[in-house]
N, C-alpha and C positions, 0 to 999 in steps of 0.2 A: 773550825778545826785547827790543827797545829800549823797548817799552811797559811792561816789567816782568813780563809774563806768563811763567811757566815754560815751558821747552822740553819738549814731549811728543813722543817719537820712536816711530813705529809699530814694533812688534816683528814680525819676519818670521814667526816660528813661530806666534804666537797672533793676530796682527793688532791686539792691544790697544795703546793708547798708554801709554808709560811715561816718567815724568819723574823726575829724580834731583836730590837736594839733597846736595851734597858738603860734607864737613867740611874738606877741604884745598883751598884756592883753586888751587894749581898743578895738582892732579888734575882739578879742574873745568875749568880752562882747557885742559888737554890734551884732555879729552873733547870740549869745545866745538870745538876745532880739527878733530878727527876728523869731527864732524857737519858743519861748514862745508865741509871738503874733499870730503865725500861729496855736497855739493849743498844742504846746509841742511835745513830742515824746511818743508814746504809751499812750496818754492821760495824761501824767504827765507834769505839769508846774513847778515842784519843781526841778529846775536845777540851777547849779551855776558854775562859772569859778573857777578852781583851778590851782595853780602853781605846775608843775611837772617837775622834772629834765629831760632834753633831753635824757640822758643815760637810763632812765627808760622806754622810749617809742619808741625811734628811732629804735634800732635793734630789741627788742622783739616784737613790734607791727607793725611798719611801714615796716621794711625790711623782717623780718622772720615770722611775724604773718600770719598764714593761716586763711582766712576768716571763714572757717567752725569751726575752733578752737576758734577764738576770737570774733565771732559774726558779723563780717563784715570786711571791708577793712579800713585801717587808712592811713592818709597822713598828712604831715607837712604843715602848712600854714605860709610861711615867712612873715615878716613885709612888708607891701606895700611900705614903705619908702625904704627899702633895695632892694626890687624888682625894684623900679624905678631907684635907683642908679646903679644897675647891668645892667639894660637895657640901660641906658644912656652910661655907660662905654663901653658896647659892641656894641652900635649902632643898637640894635634890638628891635622889638616890644614885643618879648616873649622869655622866657628862655626854652621853650618847654612845656612838659606836666605839668599840674596843680600840685602844690606841690613842685616844684623845689626850693631848698633853696640855695640862692647865698652865695658863700664864696669869700672874697676879699683877695688876696694874693699878696705880693711883694716878688718875688723870691730872691732878694738880702738881704732881712731881715731875720736874723737868731736869734734864741734865745738859749742860753745855760742855762740849768738848772741842778742842782745836780741830779745825777742818770741817766741822759741821756748819752748814749754812744757817740752820735754825736749831733751837733747842729740841732735844729728843725726849720722848716719854719712855722710860725704861719699863719693860715687861719682864717680870722675874719668873724664872722656873721654880724658885723656892720662896714660899711665903715668908720664911724667916728673914730672907734678904730684903724683901719689900718692907717688912716691919722695921728693920734696921735703917733702911734708906729714909723712911718716913720720919724716924727719930732724928736722923742726921739733919734733915731739912727742917726739923721742928714744926712739922705740920700738925694741926689739931682740928677737931670737929669735922665739918663738911670737907675741908681741904684734905683730910686724911682718908677720905672715902676710898674703898678698894673695889675694883671691878675685876671679875674673873672672865677670861676668854680662853681660847685654846690656840695653840700654835697652828693647828690646821685651819682655823677660822681666819687667822692673820694671812696665811698663804692664799686662801680663797679671796680675801679682800684685795690682795695685790693683783689678782686676775680680773678685777672689775675695771670698768672704764676709769681713766685717770682722775676725773673730777670726784668720783665717789670715794676712791681710796686715798686721795690726796690729804684729806683731813684726819684720817685715823691711822691706818696701818703703816703708811709711808713715814710717819713720825715716830713709830715704835722702834725701840732698840731692845732686842731680846737679850736678856742677861742670864747667863748660866751660873755666874759666880760674882757676887757683889765686889769682891776684891779686884776683879778684872777692870772695873770702871771707877775704882776709888780715886783716880786723879782728876775726875771731872769736877765741875762746879755745880752743886745742887741748888735748885731754886724752888 
C-alpha cells in the first residue's frame, strides 16, 4: 500500500493471507490492477507497486517469516519469461510448488572477484544474462552446458551439513543483473 506495507490477499480456499514479491514489474502491476478492480484489500484501493531489493524480502519474509509475526505468508513470483525458459530447458510442465524461482547455471563458468577465497559459479535469475556470460567466457560444447535449479533449492542446500553443501551451493553467486558483476574475471 502507500505506507510501503506489502499487500496480503486472503486466499479463498485456506483463508490464509498471501503476499507476492514479483521479479517483473509489469507482471506485478497487472496483478495489482486485478486486486484493485476486485475492490482492493481491506477496502483500500490505494495500492502501488514498489521496487524492493531481493535481499530485503527473501530471507526475512519468504524463508524465515512466520505468518503470525508478519501478517501472512509471502512468496516470490518469478518472471513468466524465465519460468518458460526453465521449463523448456528441463522439458517439464512445472518447476513444482508455486513461487519457485529458476536459476540458470553453467557449472564450467567461474568468476573471480577480489575478496573471494575461491572462484564462484554465478547462478543467473535471467537466462539471457547466462547466455551473455557464456559468450564472454567463450565457452563451447559441453563446457557451455546449462543446469537449471531454483533459488529455494539453493537455500535448502545451505541448510544441509557443511560437507554436503560445501561443493555446490556455497560456491554459487546469485546474479540478478549481469551488469552488477561485470568487473570480475571470467574463466
